[in-house]
C-alpha positions as CSV (number, residue, x, y, z in Angstrom):
1,M,-7.1,-37.1,-10.7
2,N,-6.2,-38.5,-7.3
3,M,-2.6,-38.0,-6.2
4,S,-0.9,-41.2,-5.0
5,R,0.1,-41.5,-1.3
6,T,3.8,-42.3,-0.8
7,R,4.4,-41.3,2.9
8,G,2.9,-41.4,6.3
9,E,0.3,-38.7,7.3
10,R,-0.4,-35.8,5.0
11,L,-1.0,-32.3,6.1
12,V,-2.7,-30.0,3.6
13,V,-2.4,-26.2,4.2
14,I,-4.7,-23.8,2.3
15,G,-3.0,-20.4,2.3
16,G,0.7,-19.6,2.1
17,D,1.1,-16.5,4.2
18,A,1.6,-16.0,8.0
19,A,-0.7,-18.5,9.6
20,G,-0.5,-21.2,7.0
21,M,3.3,-21.3,6.5
22,S,4.0,-20.8,10.2
23,A,1.8,-23.9,10.8
24,A,3.6,-25.8,8.1
25,S,7.1,-24.8,9.3
26,Q,6.4,-25.6,12.9
27,A,4.9,-29.0,12.0
28,R,8.0,-29.7,10.0
29,R,10.3,-28.8,12.9
30,L,8.4,-31.5,15.0
31,K,8.0,-34.2,12.3
32,G,10.3,-35.1,9.5
33,P,9.2,-35.8,5.9
34,D,8.9,-39.5,6.5
35,E,6.4,-39.0,9.3
36,L,4.5,-36.1,7.8
37,E,4.1,-35.0,4.2
38,I,3.1,-31.3,3.9
39,V,1.4,-29.9,0.9
40,A,0.6,-26.1,0.9
41,F,-1.6,-24.3,-1.7
42,E,-1.2,-20.5,-2.4
43,R,-3.2,-18.8,-5.1
44,G,-0.8,-15.8,-5.3
45,H,2.8,-15.4,-6.3
46,F,4.3,-14.9,-2.8
47,T,4.5,-16.6,0.6
48,S,5.3,-15.6,4.2
49,Y,5.3,-11.9,3.7
50,S,4.3,-8.8,5.8
51,A,1.0,-7.5,4.5
52,C,1.3,-4.8,7.2
53,G,4.3,-3.5,5.4
54,I,2.5,-2.9,2.1
55,P,1.6,0.8,2.7
56,Y,5.2,1.5,3.5
57,W,6.4,-0.2,0.3
58,V,3.8,1.7,-1.7
59,G,4.8,5.0,0.0
60,G,8.5,4.4,-0.7
61,D,9.7,3.9,2.9
62,V,10.5,0.3,1.9
63,T,12.2,0.4,-1.4
64,D,12.4,-3.3,-2.2
65,R,9.3,-5.5,-2.2
66,D,11.4,-8.6,-1.3
67,R,12.3,-7.0,2.0
68,L,8.7,-7.7,3.1
69,I,9.1,-11.5,2.4
70,A,10.2,-13.4,5.5
71,R,10.7,-16.8,3.7
72,T,10.6,-17.5,0.0
73,P,8.9,-20.4,-1.7
74,E,12.3,-21.9,-2.4
75,E,13.2,-21.8,1.3
76,H,10.0,-23.6,2.2
77,R,10.5,-26.2,-0.4
78,A,14.1,-26.8,0.8
79,R,12.5,-27.9,4.1
80,D,10.4,-30.5,2.4
81,I,7.2,-28.5,2.2
82,D,5.5,-29.1,-1.2
83,L,4.4,-25.6,-1.8
84,R,2.3,-25.0,-4.9
85,L,1.9,-21.4,-6.0
86,R,-0.8,-20.0,-8.2
87,T,-3.0,-22.8,-7.1
88,E,-6.4,-22.1,-5.6
89,V,-8.4,-24.6,-3.5
90,T,-12.0,-24.5,-4.8
91,D,-13.6,-27.3,-2.7
92,I,-13.2,-29.0,0.6
93,D,-14.6,-32.5,0.9
94,L,-14.8,-33.1,4.6
95,D,-16.2,-36.6,4.4
96,G,-13.7,-37.7,1.8
97,Q,-10.8,-35.8,3.6
98,R,-9.6,-34.2,0.3
99,V,-9.5,-30.8,-1.4
100,R,-9.9,-29.9,-5.0
101,A,-7.4,-27.3,-6.3
102,R,-7.2,-25.4,-9.6
103,D,-4.1,-24.2,-11.3
104,V,-4.8,-20.4,-11.7
105,D,-2.9,-20.1,-15.0
106,S,-3.8,-23.4,-16.8
107,G,-7.2,-24.1,-15.2
108,A,-6.2,-27.7,-14.6
109,E,-7.9,-29.3,-11.5
110,S,-7.0,-32.1,-9.2
111,W,-7.9,-33.6,-5.9
112,T,-5.5,-34.0,-3.0
113,S,-6.3,-36.1,0.1
114,Y,-5.3,-35.2,3.6
115,D,-5.1,-36.6,7.1
116,K,-5.0,-33.1,8.6
117,L,-6.1,-29.9,7.2
118,V,-5.2,-26.3,8.0
119,I,-7.3,-23.4,6.7
120,A,-5.4,-20.1,6.5
121,T,-7.3,-18.3,3.7
122,G,-6.9,-14.9,5.3
123,A,-9.2,-11.9,4.7
124,R,-10.3,-9.9,1.7
125,P,-10.8,-6.2,1.4
126,I,-14.4,-5.0,1.6
127,R,-15.5,-4.0,-1.8
128,P,-19.1,-2.7,-1.6
129,D,-21.6,-3.9,-4.2
130,M,-22.1,-0.6,-6.0
131,P,-21.4,0.8,-9.5
132,G,-17.8,1.1,-10.7
133,M,-16.2,-0.9,-7.8
134,D,-14.5,-3.2,-10.3
135,A,-13.3,-0.5,-12.7
136,P,-9.6,-0.2,-13.6
137,G,-7.9,2.1,-11.2
138,V,-9.8,0.9,-8.1
139,H,-7.6,-1.1,-5.7
140,G,-8.0,-3.1,-2.5
141,V,-4.7,-3.7,-0.7
142,Q,-4.4,-6.9,1.1
143,T,-1.7,-9.0,-0.6
144,L,1.7,-8.4,-2.2
145,D,0.0,-9.0,-5.6
146,D,-2.5,-6.2,-4.6
147,G,0.4,-3.9,-3.7
148,Q,2.2,-4.6,-7.0
149,A,-1.0,-4.0,-9.0
150,L,-1.5,-0.6,-7.3
151,L,2.1,0.4,-7.9
152,D,1.7,-0.6,-11.6
153,T,-1.4,1.7,-11.8
154,L,0.5,4.6,-10.2
155,A,3.3,4.2,-12.6
156,R,1.1,4.5,-15.7
157,T,-1.5,7.0,-14.4
158,R,-1.0,10.5,-15.7
159,G,-3.2,12.3,-13.2
160,R,-2.2,12.9,-9.6
161,R,-5.5,12.8,-7.8
162,A,-6.1,9.9,-5.4
163,V,-9.2,9.1,-3.3
164,V,-9.0,6.7,-0.4
165,V,-12.4,5.3,0.7
166,G,-12.4,4.6,4.4
167,A,-10.3,5.8,7.2
168,G,-9.3,2.8,9.2
169,Y,-5.7,1.6,9.6
170,I,-5.2,0.7,6.0
171,G,-7.0,3.8,4.7
172,V,-5.0,6.2,6.9
173,E,-1.7,4.5,6.1
174,M,-2.4,4.4,2.4
175,A,-3.4,8.1,2.4
176,E,0.0,8.9,3.8
177,A,1.7,6.6,1.3
178,L,0.0,8.4,-1.6
179,I,1.0,11.8,-0.2
180,N,4.6,10.5,-0.2
181,R,4.1,9.6,-3.8
182,G,3.2,13.1,-4.7
183,Y,-0.6,12.7,-5.0
184,E,-3.3,15.0,-4.0
185,V,-5.2,12.8,-1.5
186,T,-8.8,12.9,-0.4
187,V,-10.1,10.5,2.2
188,V,-13.8,9.8,2.2
189,N,-15.0,8.4,5.5
190,R,-18.5,7.4,6.5
191,G,-17.7,7.9,10.2
192,S,-17.6,11.2,12.2
193,E,-13.8,10.9,12.6
194,P,-11.0,8.8,11.1
195,M,-9.8,5.6,12.9
196,S,-13.0,4.1,14.1
197,T,-11.0,1.8,16.3
198,L,-10.6,4.9,18.5
199,D,-13.3,6.8,20.3
200,P,-14.3,9.9,18.2
201,D,-12.6,12.4,20.6
202,M,-9.3,10.6,20.0
203,G,-10.0,10.2,16.3
204,R,-10.2,14.0,16.1
205,L,-6.5,14.2,17.0
206,V,-5.8,11.9,14.0
207,H,-8.0,14.1,11.8
208,K,-5.9,17.2,12.6
209,A,-2.7,15.3,11.9
210,M,-3.9,14.1,8.5
211,E,-4.9,17.6,7.5
212,G,-1.5,18.9,8.6
213,L,0.0,16.4,6.2
214,G,-2.0,17.9,3.4
215,I,-4.7,15.2,3.2
216,T,-8.3,16.4,2.6
217,M,-10.5,14.6,5.2
218,V,-14.2,14.2,4.3
219,N,-16.2,12.7,7.2
220,D,-19.8,11.7,7.5
221,A,-19.8,10.9,3.7
222,E,-21.5,7.8,2.2
223,V,-20.0,6.6,-1.0
224,T,-22.7,5.7,-3.6
225,G,-20.5,4.5,-6.5
226,I,-17.4,5.0,-8.6
227,A,-17.9,7.1,-11.8
228,T,-15.9,6.0,-14.8
229,G,-14.9,7.8,-18.1
230,D,-15.4,6.7,-21.7
231,D,-12.3,4.4,-21.4
232,G,-14.0,2.6,-18.5
233,R,-11.4,3.8,-16.0
234,V,-12.2,5.5,-12.7
235,R,-12.6,9.3,-12.8
236,A,-14.4,10.1,-9.5
237,V,-15.8,8.8,-6.3
238,A,-19.5,9.7,-5.9
239,T,-21.2,10.4,-2.6
240,Q,-24.7,11.5,-1.7
241,D,-23.6,15.2,-1.7
242,R,-20.8,15.5,-4.4
243,D,-18.2,13.8,-6.6
244,F,-14.5,13.7,-5.8
245,P,-12.3,13.5,-8.9
246,A,-9.9,10.6,-8.8
247,D,-7.3,9.1,-11.1
248,V,-6.8,6.2,-8.7
249,V,-9.0,4.9,-5.8
250,V,-7.8,2.8,-2.9
251,L,-10.3,1.0,-0.7
252,G,-9.5,1.2,3.0
253,I,-12.9,0.2,4.3
254,G,-11.6,-2.8,6.1
255,V,-11.5,-6.5,5.5
256,R,-13.8,-9.6,6.0
257,P,-12.7,-13.1,6.8
258,E,-12.1,-15.1,3.5
259,T,-14.4,-18.0,4.5
260,A,-16.5,-18.7,1.4
261,L,-14.7,-22.0,0.9
262,A,-15.2,-23.0,4.6
263,K,-18.8,-22.0,4.6
264,A,-19.5,-24.1,1.5
265,A,-18.0,-27.1,3.3
266,G,-20.3,-26.6,6.2
267,L,-17.7,-25.5,8.8
268,P,-18.9,-23.3,11.7
269,L,-18.7,-19.5,11.3
270,G,-19.2,-16.8,13.9
271,T,-21.2,-13.6,13.8
272,H,-18.4,-11.8,12.1
273,G,-18.1,-14.4,9.4
274,G,-14.9,-16.0,10.7
275,L,-14.2,-19.6,11.5
276,L,-14.8,-20.7,15.0
277,T,-12.1,-22.7,16.7
278,D,-11.2,-24.0,20.2
279,R,-8.1,-22.9,22.1
280,S,-5.9,-25.3,20.2
281,M,-7.1,-23.6,16.9
282,R,-9.0,-26.7,15.9
283,V,-12.2,-25.9,14.1
284,R,-15.1,-26.7,16.4
285,G,-16.6,-30.1,15.9
286,H,-13.9,-31.3,13.4
287,E,-11.0,-33.3,14.8
288,N,-8.6,-33.1,11.9
289,V,-9.3,-29.5,10.7
290,W,-7.5,-26.4,12.1
291,A,-7.8,-22.7,11.1
292,G,-5.8,-19.6,11.9
293,G,-5.0,-16.1,10.8
294,D,-7.4,-13.5,9.4
295,C,-10.1,-16.1,8.6
296,V,-10.9,-16.9,12.2
297,E,-12.6,-15.2,15.1
298,V,-10.9,-15.2,18.5
299,L,-11.8,-14.6,22.1
300,D,-11.7,-11.1,23.4
301,L,-10.3,-11.5,26.9
302,V,-11.8,-8.2,28.0
303,S,-15.4,-8.5,26.8
304,G,-15.5,-12.3,26.8
305,Q,-17.0,-12.4,23.3
306,E,-15.7,-13.6,19.9
307,R,-14.3,-10.9,17.6
308,H,-12.5,-10.7,14.2
309,I,-9.1,-9.0,14.3
310,A,-6.9,-9.1,11.2
311,L,-3.3,-8.8,12.4
312,G,-0.1,-10.5,11.4
313,T,1.0,-10.9,15.1
314,H,-2.1,-13.1,15.8
315,A,-1.7,-15.0,12.5
316,N,1.9,-16.0,13.3
317,K,0.9,-17.1,16.8
318,H,-2.0,-19.1,15.5
319,G,0.3,-20.8,13.0
320,Q,2.8,-21.7,15.8
321,V,-0.1,-23.2,17.9
322,I,-1.5,-25.2,15.0
323,G,1.9,-26.5,13.9
324,T,2.7,-27.6,17.4
325,N,-0.6,-29.5,17.7
326,V,-0.4,-31.0,14.2
327,G,3.2,-32.1,15.0
328,G,2.2,-34.0,18.0
329,G,2.8,-31.4,20.7
330,Y,0.3,-29.3,22.7
331,A,-0.3,-25.5,22.5
332,T,-3.2,-23.1,22.9
333,F,-4.1,-19.6,21.9
334,P,-6.0,-18.0,24.9
335,G,-7.3,-14.9,23.1
336,V,-6.5,-11.3,22.6
337,V,-7.1,-7.8,24.1
338,G,-7.2,-6.0,20.8
339,T,-3.9,-4.2,20.7
340,A,-2.9,-2.2,17.6
341,V,-0.6,0.7,16.7
342,S,-0.2,2.8,13.6
343,K,1.0,6.3,12.6
344,V,0.3,9.3,10.5
345,C,3.5,11.1,9.7
346,D,5.1,11.4,13.1
347,L,1.8,11.0,15.1
348,E,1.6,7.6,16.7
349,I,-1.8,6.1,17.3
350,A,-2.4,3.1,19.6
351,R,-5.2,1.3,21.3
352,T,-5.9,-1.8,23.3
353,G,-9.0,-3.2,25.0
354,L,-12.5,-1.7,24.6
355,R,-13.7,1.6,23.2
356,E,-16.7,3.3,24.9
357,K,-19.2,1.8,22.4
358,D,-17.6,-1.6,22.9
359,A,-18.1,-1.5,26.6
360,H,-21.7,-0.2,26.2
361,R,-22.5,-3.0,23.7
362,V,-21.5,-5.7,26.1
363,G,-23.3,-4.1,29.0
364,L,-20.3,-2.8,31.0
365,R,-20.6,0.3,33.2
366,F,-17.4,2.3,33.3
367,E,-15.6,5.5,34.0
368,A,-13.6,7.2,31.2
369,V,-10.7,9.7,31.8
370,T,-8.4,11.6,29.4
371,I,-5.1,13.2,30.4
372,E,-2.5,15.3,28.6
373,S,1.1,14.6,29.4
374,T,4.5,14.5,27.7
375,S,6.7,11.7,26.2
376,R,9.7,12.8,28.3
377,A,10.3,15.0,31.4
378,G,8.9,18.4,30.5
379,Y,12.2,20.1,30.8
380,Y,14.1,17.6,28.6
381,P,14.7,18.6,25.0
382,D,12.1,17.4,22.4
383,A,9.5,16.4,25.0
384,S,6.3,16.1,22.9
385,P,2.6,16.1,24.0
386,M,0.7,12.9,24.5
387,T,-3.0,12.2,25.1
388,V,-4.0,9.1,27.0
389,K,-7.6,7.9,27.4
390,M,-8.5,5.1,29.8
391,L,-11.6,3.2,30.6
392,A,-12.1,1.4,34.0
393,E,-15.1,-0.6,35.1
394,L,-17.4,0.9,37.7
395,R,-17.1,-0.5,41.3
396,T,-14.3,-3.0,40.4
397,G,-11.9,-0.6,38.8
398,R,-10.9,-3.3,36.3
399,L,-9.0,-1.8,33.3
400,L,-11.2,-2.0,30.2
401,G,-9.3,-0.1,27.5
402,V,-6.6,2.5,26.7
403,Q,-6.1,4.7,23.7
404,I,-2.9,6.8,23.1
405,V,-2.2,9.5,20.5
406,G,1.1,11.4,20.5
407,R,4.5,11.8,19.0
408,E,7.7,9.8,19.4
409,G,7.5,7.3,22.3
410,A,3.7,7.3,22.5
411,G,2.7,4.3,20.5
412,K,4.5,1.5,22.2
413,R,3.4,2.7,25.6
414,V,0.2,0.9,24.8
415,D,2.0,-2.4,25.6
416,I,1.9,-1.5,29.3
417,A,-1.9,-1.4,29.1
418,A,-2.0,-4.6,27.0
419,V,-0.1,-6.5,29.7
420,A,-2.3,-5.0,32.4
421,L,-5.5,-6.0,30.5
422,T,-4.2,-9.5,29.9
423,A,-3.4,-9.8,33.6
424,G,-6.9,-8.5,34.6
425,M,-5.4,-5.6,36.6
426,T,-7.4,-2.7,38.0
427,A,-6.5,0.9,37.4
428,E,-5.5,1.1,41.1
429,Q,-3.1,-1.8,40.7
430,M,-1.6,-0.1,37.6
431,T,-0.6,2.9,39.6
432,T,2.0,0.8,41.5
433,L,3.7,-0.6,38.4
434,D,7.5,-0.2,38.6
435,L,8.1,1.3,35.1
436,G,11.5,2.5,33.9
437,Y,12.2,6.2,34.4
438,A,14.8,8.7,33.3
439,P,14.1,12.2,31.9
440,P,15.0,11.3,28.3
441,F,12.3,8.6,28.3
442,S,9.5,9.6,30.6
443,P,8.2,12.1,33.2
444,V,8.5,10.9,36.8
445,W,4.9,9.7,36.5
446,D,4.6,8.0,33.1
447,P,1.5,9.2,31.1
448,V,-0.1,5.8,31.4
449,L,0.2,5.8,35.2
450,V,-1.1,9.4,35.3
451,A,-4.2,8.1,33.5
452,A,-4.5,5.1,35.8
453,R,-4.3,7.4,38.9
454,K,-7.1,9.6,37.5
455,A,-9.2,6.6,36.6
456,A,-8.7,4.9,40.0
457,A,-9.7,8.2,41.7
458,K,-12.8,8.5,39.6
459,V,-13.9,4.9,40.3
460,R,-13.4,5.5,44.0
461,G,-15.4,8.7,43.8
462,S,-18.3,6.8,42.2
463,L,-18.6,4.2,45.0
């Protein structure tokens, strides 16, 4: 059935997490309900939550699921946002400016017209097409519903053997969470080292830390399927060489943009499968359609190419930009430098910019340096080792990327490099940065500046 129109313009939002509800909330700040009616569809049970916090909830560091929720459905509705949970949009009719939605529980369907549309469908965990991937006990972890399903499985599973497939951010974080839950954990990774977002030499440091935590790390292993028992439940993860017994399996292979709906509607997608937008987050070639969050591709300011990065920081910024533009203002999202930080136990892992293979892929010639330093002045108590790797472009010395692995105080140092990358600074220019210094916080020469000095010298030596 067609819903009647009772107000001015109508904004329809598909997806009720970071990007979608940030866009809806910002648009509401700028336009009241008499000017703009807002209808938001969310197929799950929750809105505006921190997906990044799910591993820490599963691991017990966050004891209450609701602490991950920034704004409840009731809070959104109190601001005159017509939020419809457990409702999945199944079709977008661009010519008719309407969407068809299905009630997940009842199956009832209806069409809703729009003047402006926001697509914030997020990403979905990669689930390879191989035997057993849909067996009970195999979990992807992307939404709060996914996290709850995993916890429910852990609560009723008698065995204590867990296999994590993949060793990216989610894989590594979930491995630690399962160790904290008392499981015997094996991580099966197709790469040469965990954390493929780092160069292998830096990933090797993460490997050692994982083993120190009691995690069995299996690299260069290709999963061929999930073996199941007579009851249909998972019993092992099969690789080309051997099987790894498992009572529960967590997929940490990564995510892909959830853009099947957009693709079916004929909207433009990039090489990574994400929606393509302009700087205002408007879908290219479509005046009244915007997109943001994990379902889009964004400009990499270092390489100049489009890439897909699934991070809540970007999604919230996208939503703010979209909501401002929908609400009659003007805002843009210029791009990213690819900054991310994580941890294994007390080992902090951070990166920004390009890895060596990224720079090679886009045809950049560079120098790479790696230095060892400490988080504080060497004589100060509890100073811990830190490894910093830096890439600088040949001839120009332009900073291309930084990776940092170390203990307390290491991870957030990547923000120095992220600002330098955004500003287009050279390694030489970085050496003059006036950073804060006191023995409890840093050596006289901060580790990032030590790397910059070495990179600048290597670039000069190559001229």
